[in-house]
C-alpha positions as CSV (number, residue, x, y, z in Angstrom):
1,M,-7.6,-3.5,14.9
2,W,-4.0,-3.4,16.0
3,I,-4.0,-7.2,16.6
4,E,-5.3,-7.7,13.0
5,T,-2.6,-5.3,11.7
6,L,0.1,-7.2,13.5
7,K,-1.3,-10.5,12.2
8,S,-1.3,-8.9,8.7
9,F,2.3,-7.8,9.1
10,G,3.4,-11.3,10.2
11,S,1.6,-12.8,7.3
12,I,3.0,-10.3,4.7
13,A,6.5,-10.4,6.1
14,L,6.6,-14.2,6.3
15,E,5.2,-14.6,2.8
16,L,7.6,-12.1,1.2
17,T,10.6,-13.6,3.1
18,L,9.8,-17.1,2.0
19,F,9.1,-16.0,-1.6
20,F,12.3,-13.9,-1.7
21,I,14.6,-16.6,-0.3
22,A,13.0,-19.4,-2.4
23,I,13.1,-17.5,-5.7
24,S,16.6,-16.1,-5.1
25,F,18.0,-19.5,-4.1
26,L,16.4,-21.5,-6.9
27,I,17.5,-19.0,-9.5
28,S,21.0,-19.1,-8.2
29,L,21.0,-22.8,-7.8
30,F,19.8,-23.7,-11.3
31,Q,21.4,-20.8,-13.2
32,G,24.1,-23.2,-14.4
33,Y,21.5,-25.1,-16.4
34,I,20.1,-21.9,-18.1
35,P,21.8,-20.9,-21.3
36,Y,21.8,-17.2,-20.4
37,E,24.2,-16.2,-23.2
38,K,21.9,-17.8,-25.8
39,I,18.9,-16.2,-24.2
40,E,20.6,-12.8,-24.1
41,K,21.6,-13.0,-27.8
42,K,18.0,-14.0,-28.7
43,L,16.5,-11.2,-26.6
44,A,19.0,-8.7,-27.8
45,G,18.3,-9.5,-31.5
46,K,17.0,-7.1,-34.0
47,N,13.4,-8.3,-33.6
48,K,12.6,-6.6,-30.4
49,V,8.9,-7.4,-30.8
50,I,9.6,-11.1,-30.4
51,A,11.8,-10.4,-27.4
52,A,9.1,-8.3,-25.8
53,I,6.4,-11.0,-26.4
54,A,8.8,-13.5,-24.8
55,A,9.1,-11.2,-21.8
56,I,5.3,-11.0,-21.6
57,V,5.0,-14.8,-21.8
58,F,7.6,-15.2,-19.1
59,A,5.7,-12.7,-16.9
60,F,2.5,-14.6,-17.6
61,I,3.9,-17.9,-16.4
62,T,5.4,-16.4,-13.2
63,P,2.5,-15.8,-10.8
64,F,4.4,-13.4,-8.5
65,C,3.1,-10.3,-6.7
66,S,4.8,-7.0,-7.2
67,C,7.3,-7.6,-4.4
68,S,8.1,-11.2,-5.3
69,T,9.1,-10.1,-8.8
70,I,12.1,-8.1,-7.5
71,P,14.5,-11.0,-7.0
72,V,13.8,-12.2,-10.6
73,V,14.5,-8.7,-11.8
74,V,17.7,-8.5,-9.8
75,N,19.0,-11.8,-11.3
76,M,18.0,-10.7,-14.8
77,L,20.0,-7.4,-14.3
78,K,23.0,-9.3,-12.9
79,K,23.0,-11.5,-16.0
80,K,23.0,-8.3,-18.1
81,M,19.7,-9.1,-19.9
82,P,18.6,-6.2,-22.1
83,F,17.3,-3.4,-19.9
84,G,14.1,-2.8,-21.8
85,I,13.2,-6.5,-21.7
86,V,13.8,-6.6,-17.9
87,M,11.5,-3.5,-17.5
88,V,8.8,-5.2,-19.6
89,F,8.9,-8.1,-17.3
90,L,8.9,-5.8,-14.2
91,F,5.7,-4.1,-15.3
92,A,3.9,-7.1,-16.7
93,S,4.7,-9.9,-14.1
94,P,2.5,-8.6,-11.2
95,V,-0.5,-7.8,-13.4
96,L,-0.6,-11.0,-15.5
97,D,-1.3,-14.4,-14.0
98,P,-3.3,-17.1,-15.7
99,T,-5.1,-18.2,-12.5
100,I,-6.0,-14.7,-11.5
101,L,-7.1,-13.8,-15.1
102,T,-9.4,-16.8,-14.9
103,I,-10.9,-15.6,-11.7
104,M,-11.2,-12.1,-13.2
105,G,-13.1,-13.6,-16.2
106,V,-15.6,-15.3,-13.9
107,A,-16.0,-12.3,-11.6
108,L,-15.9,-9.3,-13.9
109,G,-16.6,-10.9,-17.3
110,W,-14.4,-12.2,-20.1
111,K,-14.7,-9.0,-22.2
112,V,-13.2,-7.0,-19.3
113,T,-10.5,-9.6,-18.8
114,V,-9.4,-9.7,-22.5
115,I,-9.2,-5.9,-22.6
116,Y,-7.3,-5.8,-19.3
117,T,-4.8,-8.4,-20.6
118,L,-4.2,-6.5,-23.9
119,L,-3.9,-3.1,-22.2
120,T,-1.4,-4.2,-19.5
121,S,0.7,-6.2,-22.0
122,V,0.9,-3.3,-24.6
123,F,1.6,-0.7,-21.9
124,S,4.3,-2.9,-20.3
125,I,6.1,-3.2,-23.7
126,I,5.8,0.5,-24.5
127,I,7.0,1.7,-21.1
128,G,9.9,-0.9,-21.0
129,F,11.2,0.2,-24.4
130,M,10.7,3.9,-23.6
131,L,12.8,3.6,-20.4
132,E,15.5,1.9,-22.3
133,K,15.4,4.6,-25.1
134,L,15.6,7.4,-22.5
135,G,18.8,5.9,-20.9
136,Y,17.3,4.8,-17.6
137,E,19.7,1.8,-17.5
138,N,22.2,4.2,-15.9
139,S,19.8,4.5,-12.9
140,V,20.5,0.9,-11.8
141,K,22.7,0.9,-8.7
142,N,26.2,-0.6,-9.1
143,V,25.7,-2.9,-6.2
144,V,23.2,-4.9,-8.2
145,M,25.5,-5.3,-11.2
146,T,28.6,-6.4,-9.3
147,G,29.6,-9.0,-6.7
148,Y,27.9,-11.8,-8.7
149,E,29.9,-15.0,-9.3
150,E,29.5,-17.0,-12.5
151,Q,28.9,-20.7,-11.7
152,T,31.4,-23.1,-13.2
153,Q,29.3,-26.1,-11.9
154,K,25.8,-27.0,-12.9
155,F,24.7,-27.6,-9.3
156,N,26.4,-25.5,-6.7
157,V,24.4,-25.3,-3.4
158,K,27.1,-23.5,-1.5
159,L,27.4,-20.7,-4.0
160,A,23.6,-20.4,-4.3
161,L,23.3,-20.0,-0.5
162,K,26.1,-17.4,-0.5
163,E,24.4,-15.4,-3.3
164,T,21.0,-15.6,-1.6
165,W,22.5,-14.4,1.7
166,D,24.3,-11.5,0.0
167,L,21.1,-10.4,-1.7
168,M,19.1,-10.7,1.5
169,K,21.6,-8.6,3.5
170,S,21.2,-5.7,1.1
171,V,17.4,-5.9,0.5
172,Y,15.8,-7.6,3.5
173,P,15.6,-4.5,5.7
174,Y,13.6,-2.8,3.0
175,L,11.4,-5.9,2.7
176,V,10.6,-5.8,6.5
177,L,9.9,-2.0,6.4
178,G,7.7,-2.4,3.4
179,A,5.7,-5.3,5.0
180,A,5.1,-3.1,8.1
181,I,3.8,-0.2,6.1
182,G,1.8,-2.4,3.8
183,A,0.2,-4.1,6.8
184,V,-0.9,-0.8,8.4
185,I,-2.3,0.5,5.1
186,H,-4.0,-2.9,4.5
187,G,-5.7,-2.8,7.8
188,L,-7.0,0.8,7.3
189,V,-8.4,0.5,3.7
190,P,-11.8,2.3,3.9
191,T,-13.7,0.0,1.5
192,E,-17.2,1.4,2.4
193,W,-16.0,5.0,2.0
194,I,-14.2,4.3,-1.3
195,S,-17.3,2.6,-2.8
196,S,-19.6,5.5,-1.8
197,V,-17.3,8.2,-3.1
198,F,-16.2,6.5,-6.3
199,G,-19.7,5.2,-7.2
200,R,-20.3,8.2,-9.4
201,D,-19.5,8.1,-13.1
202,H,-17.1,11.1,-13.3
203,W,-13.9,11.0,-15.3
204,W,-11.8,12.7,-12.7
205,L,-12.4,9.8,-10.3
206,I,-10.1,7.6,-12.4
207,P,-6.8,9.3,-11.7
208,I,-7.8,9.6,-8.0
209,A,-8.5,5.8,-7.9
210,A,-5.2,5.1,-9.6
211,T,-3.4,7.3,-7.1
212,I,-5.1,5.5,-4.1
213,G,-4.2,2.1,-5.5
214,I,-0.5,2.6,-5.8
215,P,0.4,2.7,-2.0
216,L,-1.9,-0.2,-1.2
217,Y,-0.3,-3.6,-0.7
218,I,-3.1,-5.7,-2.2
219,R,-2.3,-8.7,-4.4
220,L,-4.2,-9.1,-7.6
221,S,-5.9,-12.3,-6.1
222,S,-7.2,-10.1,-3.3
223,M,-8.1,-7.2,-5.4
224,I,-10.5,-9.1,-7.7
225,P,-13.1,-10.1,-5.1
226,I,-12.7,-6.6,-3.6
227,S,-13.4,-5.1,-7.0
228,Q,-16.4,-7.3,-7.4
229,I,-17.8,-6.0,-4.1
230,L,-17.1,-2.4,-5.0
231,I,-18.8,-2.8,-8.4
232,A,-21.8,-4.4,-6.7
233,K,-21.9,-1.5,-4.3
234,G,-22.1,0.9,-7.3
235,M,-18.5,1.8,-8.0
236,A,-17.9,2.6,-11.7
237,L,-15.8,0.2,-13.8
238,G,-13.3,2.8,-14.9
239,P,-12.0,3.7,-11.4
240,V,-12.2,0.0,-10.4
241,M,-9.9,-1.1,-13.2
242,A,-7.5,1.9,-12.6
243,M,-7.3,0.8,-9.0
244,I,-6.8,-2.9,-9.9
245,I,-3.9,-2.1,-12.2
246,S,-2.2,0.5,-10.0
247,S,-2.5,-1.7,-6.8
248,A,-1.2,-4.8,-8.6
249,G,1.5,-3.0,-10.7
250,A,3.0,-1.1,-7.8
251,S,2.8,-1.0,-4.0
252,L,4.6,0.9,-1.3
253,P,6.5,-2.2,-0.2
254,E,7.6,-2.8,-3.7
255,V,8.7,0.8,-4.2
256,I,10.8,0.5,-1.0
257,L,12.4,-2.6,-2.4
258,L,13.1,-0.9,-5.7
259,K,15.0,1.8,-3.9
260,S,17.6,-0.8,-2.9
261,I,18.4,-1.6,-6.5
262,F,17.3,1.5,-8.5
263,K,18.3,5.2,-8.1
264,K,15.6,7.7,-7.2
265,R,15.2,8.8,-10.8
266,L,14.1,5.4,-12.0
267,V,12.0,4.7,-8.9
268,Y,10.0,7.9,-9.4
269,T,9.6,7.1,-13.1
270,F,8.4,3.6,-12.3
271,V,5.7,4.9,-10.0
272,F,4.7,7.6,-12.6
273,S,4.6,4.9,-15.3
274,V,2.3,2.6,-13.3
275,F,0.0,5.6,-12.6
276,T,-0.1,6.5,-16.3
277,M,-0.8,2.9,-17.3
278,S,-3.6,2.5,-14.8
279,T,-5.1,5.9,-15.5
280,I,-5.2,5.6,-19.3
281,S,-6.5,2.0,-19.0
282,G,-9.2,3.3,-16.7
283,F,-10.2,5.9,-19.2
284,I,-10.4,3.3,-21.9
285,F,-12.8,1.2,-19.8
286,Y,-14.7,4.4,-19.0
287,L,-15.2,5.1,-22.8
288,I,-16.0,1.5,-23.6
């Protein structure tokens, strides 16, 4: 078991490291080509609905897990994108992926997939705008908003490497710690026990399933076949969907990473928001 856990840690740590470095470097390298000022003006326009839909579409075309989304969020914050739009992307990106949604449609049915897509999109928009309205932008740590150099050249490899290294120095220890914790939890997930306990059709199983899903580091691509097995073993759809959304929308490694860029107030609110989104969505599937 410990050998498998160590292998899982190596796999998770390597994957997160490569994703983090690659995404951070590419965004820094090509930012000179991106008209951020025009994008910011468009996203900060009066029609916030269009801006929110654009954030959902952006989340849809970026197939990142919850941890891999963080460097994109950091760069969006550094570029002073509207906070509410950044939060919409943060919540939507891990749970929306065209490839995984296709797999979900085949495994769980297209009706379930369409409802899942609508629920996660709407909740991401609502939560993102609520956090902005409640003034949570002040909970972003200053280290994220400063020390960022504007590129005067279209293609500056040296500056891109420097920015990537600076970001890694501040965030990488959290990434390694999160990978270690995630590997241990991943190796000890009691699938048989969960399926036997949550097979009953009781409403109170939904918030429990949502709570269990949050600390698990399980990518959506892994959660779909697991969910199919759990349903086949008799687990009710409501708790399954609550666990899918909570495990994809947040994870213990991601929360640890978020602590490096957000103050505790926003981190706690983020976790509570994912729990609320997954629980309400589970109840909707329960009623349907």
